[in-house]
N, C-alpha and C positions, 0 to 999 in steps of 0.2 A: 728862246732859240735853243734848240737841242745841240749838244756837243757830241752826241753819239756818232761813231763812225758807221757808215752804211755796212750792212751785212754783205759779205762776198761769198757766194756759193762755190764750194770746192768741186773740182772735177776729178775723175779718176786719172791717175798719172799714166801717160803713154809709155814712159821709159822706166827702168828699174835700177836699183842700186847694183853696181858692178857692170853695167852696160857701157860699152864704148860708144861715144857720140862725137859728132863734130858740129861746129857752129855753121849755121846756114849762110852767114854773111862774112864773118871774120875767120882768118886762117888759123884756127886752132882746133884741137881734138883733145879728148880726155875721157876719164871714167867717172861716172856718177857715184858720189859717196853719200848723198842725202837728198831728200825730196821734201819740199814744202808744198802742201796742197794748193795754197794760194800765196801770193806775194807776202814775204815776211822779212823785209829789209827796211832800211831807213827811207824816209821821204827824200832826204838829201841825195841818196844814191839814185833813187828813181828819177828825180827831177834833173839829175846831171845827164841823163840820156836825152839826146836830141829828140824833140817832139816827133819828128818824122820817123824815128826808129823806136820810139817808146812802146813797149809791149803793154797789153792790158794786164791788170793785176789778177783777174779771176781765172787763172790757169795755174797749173803746177809750175814751180820754179825749182831748178836743180842746182845743187852744189856739186861742182865738177873739179877734180884734180886735172888741170888743163896744161897743155903745152903747145908751143908753136916752134918755129925753127930756132928761135933765139933763147927762149926761157921756159921755165915751168912756174905755175902759179895756181891759185884757186879762183874759180869763176862762179858767178851766180847767174844762171841763164834761164830765160823763160822757155816753156815748152815749144812755143811757136818758132823759136830760133834754133832748135836742135834737130839734127838728122842722125840716123844710125850710121856709124862709121864701120864699114865692113872691109877695111884695108888689111886686117890681120897683123898689122905691125904692132909690136909691143910698145908700151908707153914707158917713158923714161922718168916720169915724175917720181921723186923719191917716196912720196906718201902712198903711191899705188903699190909699190913692193911691200911697204910696211903694213898696209891695211888689207891687201888683197892677195890671193893666190891665183895665178893664171893656170888654168887646166890645159890638158892636151889639145883641146879644141880651140884654145885661144880665148876662152871666156874668163872673166874675173869673178872670183867668189870671195866674199868677205871672210877674213881670218876669224873675226869674232862678230857677234851681233851687237850693233850699236843701237842704243835706245835713248830717247829724250828723257 
């Protein structure tokens, strides 16, 4: 019996670092600060998602400095659950100001290049 994990083919990411997005289902928005070409989190995290809402793993997943009406936090979100946020409202997450500069057009640009 083979213990190898099946190969998952990566897709090109639809969103980019610095882009403001919102969740398709849950009421939060934020800015993307990293992208995984395919799922790269723990099995426990994945299995904690209700089966009816569980995204497939062979799509980009995004690390997001997120906020809702009550708090700021970091989120790990599948591409299928993100939409472009075009509200033009600035984000209040403290890491957004530390890691990004907001230009006159309202776009976020990384202060420095982050590499793995």
